[in-house]
C-alpha positions in Angstrom: 123.7 55.7 116.6 126.9 54.6 115.0 128.9 57.9 114.8 132.4 56.8 113.9 134.4 53.7 113.0 138.1 52.8 112.8 140.6 49.9 112.7 143.7 49.9 114.8 145.8 46.7 114.9 143.5 43.7 114.8 140.5 45.5 116.3 137.6 47.3 114.9 136.1 50.2 117.0 132.6 51.4 116.5 131.5 54.6 118.4 127.9 54.2 119.3 126.9 57.8 120.3 123.5 57.7 122.1 124.2 54.3 123.7 127.3 55.9 125.3 129.8 53.2 124.4 132.5 52.1 121.9 132.0 48.5 120.6 135.2 46.6 120.0 135.3 43.7 117.6 137.9 41.5 115.9 138.5 43.4 112.6 138.5 40.2 110.5 135.9 38.0 112.0 133.5 40.6 113.5 133.5 38.7 116.8 132.7 41.1 119.7 135.6 41.5 122.0 134.1 44.0 124.5 132.9 47.6 125.0 134.3 50.8 126.4 131.8 52.9 128.3 132.1 56.6 127.4 129.2 59.1 127.8 127.8 60.6 124.6 130.9 59.6 122.7 131.4 61.0 119.2 134.7 60.3 117.3 137.7 58.1 117.7 141.4 58.5 116.7 144.5 56.4 117.4 148.1 57.3 118.3 151.0 55.3 119.6 149.0 52.4 121.1 146.2 54.5 122.5 142.7 55.3 121.3 141.2 58.7 121.8 137.5 59.3 122.0 135.8 62.7 122.0 132.8 63.0 124.2 130.0 65.6 124.9 130.0 64.2 128.4 126.6 65.6 129.2 123.2 64.0 128.3 121.8 64.1 124.7 120.0 67.4 125.1 120.0 71.0 123.7 120.8 73.0 126.9 122.4 76.5 127.2 124.1 75.1 130.4 125.5 72.0 128.8 128.9 71.1 130.3 132.3 71.2 128.6 133.2 68.0 126.7 136.3 65.8 127.1 138.7 63.5 125.3 139.1 60.1 126.8 142.3 58.0 126.4 141.9 54.3 126.1 144.6 51.5 126.3 144.1 49.4 123.1 145.4 46.2 124.7 143.3 46.2 127.9 140.5 48.4 126.6 140.6 50.4 129.9 140.0 54.1 130.1 143.4 55.5 131.3 142.8 59.3 131.2 140.4 62.1 130.5 141.0 65.8 129.6 138.4 68.5 129.6 138.3 70.5 126.3 135.7 72.8 124.8 131.9 72.4 124.5 130.6 69.4 122.5 133.9 68.3 120.8 133.7 66.6 117.5 136.6 65.3 115.3 140.3 65.2 116.4 143.6 65.1 114.6 147.2 64.6 115.7 150.3 66.4 114.5 153.4 65.1 116.3 152.6 64.7 120.0 149.7 67.2 119.9 146.1 66.5 119.4 143.7 69.1 117.9 140.0 68.9 118.8 137.2 70.7 116.9 134.8 72.1 119.6 131.2 72.7 118.3 129.2 74.0 121.2 126.2 72.5 119.3 124.1 71.8 122.5 124.5 75.5 123.5 123.2 77.0 120.2 123.1 79.9 119.4 126.0 80.4 121.9 128.3 78.0 119.9 131.9 77.3 120.8 134.5 78.6 118.3 137.7 77.0 119.4 140.2 74.2 118.6 141.5 72.6 121.8 145.2 71.7 121.8 146.1 68.6 123.9 149.7 67.8 124.8 149.6 64.0 124.5 152.7 63.3 126.6 151.2 64.9 129.7 147.6 64.5 128.4 146.4 68.0 129.2 144.9 70.9 127.3 147.6 73.5 126.8 145.9 76.0 124.5 142.6 76.9 122.6 142.8 78.4 119.2 139.8 80.6 118.2 138.6 79.9 114.7 134.8 80.0 114.0 131.6 78.7 115.5 130.2 75.2 115.3 133.4 73.4 114.3 133.1 69.8 113.1 135.6 68.0 110.9 139.4 68.3 111.2 141.9 66.4 108.9 145.6 66.5 108.4 147.1 66.7 104.9 150.4 65.4 103.7 152.1 68.7 104.6 150.9 68.5 108.3 148.4 71.3 107.7 145.0 71.0 109.3 141.7 71.4 107.4 138.9 72.4 109.6 135.2 72.9 108.9 132.6 75.3 110.4 129.0 74.5 110.0 127.9 78.1 110.7 124.6 78.8 112.4 122.3 77.5 109.7 120.9 81.0 109.3 123.0 84.2 109.0 126.5 82.8 109.4 127.5 80.6 106.4 129.7 77.4 106.6 133.4 77.8 106.0 136.6 75.8 105.5 139.8 76.8 107.4 143.4 75.9 107.0 145.8 75.8 110.0 149.5 75.5 109.7 152.5 75.9 112.1 153.7 79.5 112.4 157.4 79.8 111.7 157.9 82.4 114.5 155.7 81.0 117.3 156.0 77.3 116.4 152.2 77.0 117.0 149.3 76.1 114.7 147.5 79.2 113.5 144.7 79.9 110.9 146.4 80.7 107.7 143.6 80.7 105.2 139.8 80.7 105.0 137.8 79.3 102.1 134.1 80.2 101.4 133.2 76.6 101.0 130.5 74.4 102.6 132.4 71.2 103.5 130.4 68.5 105.1 132.8 65.7 104.2 136.4 65.5 102.7 139.1 63.1 101.8 142.6 63.6 100.4 144.0 62.1 97.3 147.6 63.2 96.7 147.5 67.0 96.5 143.8 67.2 96.0 141.1 67.5 98.7 137.8 66.1 97.4 134.8 67.5 99.3 131.0 67.6 99.3 128.9 70.1 101.1 125.3 70.1 102.4 124.7 73.7 103.5 121.6 73.4 105.6 119.3 76.5 106.0 116.8 76.8 108.8 114.8 79.3 106.7 114.2 76.9 103.8 114.4 73.6 105.9 116.6 72.2 103.1 120.2 71.8 102.2 122.2 73.0 99.2 124.4 70.2 97.8 127.8 70.9 96.3 131.0 69.1 95.3 134.5 70.2 94.6 138.2 69.8 94.4 140.8 71.9 96.3 144.5 72.0 95.4 146.0 71.8 98.9 149.2 73.4 97.7 147.5 76.6 96.5 144.6 76.2 98.9 142.1 77.1 96.1 139.1 75.5 94.6 140.1 74.1 91.1 136.9 72.3 90.2 133.2 72.5 91.2 132.8 68.7 91.1 135.0 65.6 91.3 132.6 63.2 89.7 133.3 62.9 86.0 130.5 60.8 84.6 127.5 63.0 85.6 126.1 60.5 88.1 126.2 62.9 91.1 122.5 63.6 90.3 121.7 60.1 91.6 122.9 61.0 95.1 120.2 62.5 97.1 122.2 63.4 100.3 125.9 62.7 100.3 126.9 61.8 103.8 130.3 60.2 103.8 133.5 60.0 101.6 136.7 58.0 101.7 139.6 57.2 99.3 141.0 53.7 99.3 144.6 54.0 100.4 145.9 51.5 97.7 143.5 51.5 94.7 142.6 55.2 94.9 138.9 54.3 94.5 136.5 56.9 95.9 133.6 55.8 98.1 130.6 58.0 98.6 127.6 57.3 100.9 124.1 58.5 100.3 121.8 58.9 103.3 118.8 59.5 101.0 115.8 60.4 103.2 117.5 59.6 106.6 114.8 57.0 107.6 115.3 54.2 105.1 118.2 52.3 103.5 121.0 54.3 102.0 123.5 53.6 99.3 127.3 53.2 99.0 128.8 54.2 95.7 132.3 53.3 94.4 134.1 55.4 91.8 137.4 54.5 90.1 140.5 56.7 90.0 138.9 58.7 87.1 135.8 59.1 89.4 133.5 57.1 87.1 131.1 54.9 88.8 132.1 51.3 89.3 129.2 49.9 91.4 126.8 50.7 94.1 125.2 48.7 97.0 122.3 49.1 99.4 123.3 49.8 103.0 121.5 50.3 106.3 120.0 53.6 107.4 122.3 56.8 107.1 125.6 55.3 106.0 128.3 57.7 107.1 131.7 56.3 108.1 134.1 54.0 106.2 137.3 52.2 107.2 139.4 49.8 105.3 141.0 46.5 106.4 144.4 45.6 104.9 144.7 42.1 103.5 
């Protein structure tokens, strides 16, 4: 299962979750350069010549005794694993602010005893120095242009609803702390200037269905300013929004549709005014997008 993708330098990295590896390819030709063996790997981020990969560590299994996860450090020249630090249970996305990495721990394999923390890794010494309590079943974490962190909780799919949290550096302690909570189901997000574009798919175990939503948040005021960002009314064509990205140069917005999860999906492209430009058929469950500079 391809669970993440990213380009760093001339290499393309594809995290293949249940195959326990990161495939490395030449970003332009697609020629395979090698693989990095990491158990139950999830997401990849890059910082100062290193790749960092989150890992559940244990087998793919719902288990109340599932072990704590880890973040692996990889040298991007040799593709060798050069370090490992234990974090919380079933870590998901990561983000860096300065020389610190923030890791969203989900505890998903231990449900209903989810983890509720963000692990803080000091990258210079590569060790966990703190855990920030936030909410259960954390997933996505992204940094805005003001070095604030936006963090999603998926809730428990029953009584506890999904939420979106904002973390910023406290002026007294100098550490990242939760500064705001939004009652928003956020399954995917992307920044465009001072706007956070998001979609939500709030799954309910009671109805065995998800409630789809879209919106725009002004990251300066941290408030929802629109209940959709698609302006031409075509969001109804999207069955299950699953991935979102904004092109760094054109400002075009890309949305993926997983449809029924078992057959080909669709990639939609919208212009800066969020009017559909084109769409193309993809493989099953299109989720992650990265851009190659010309």
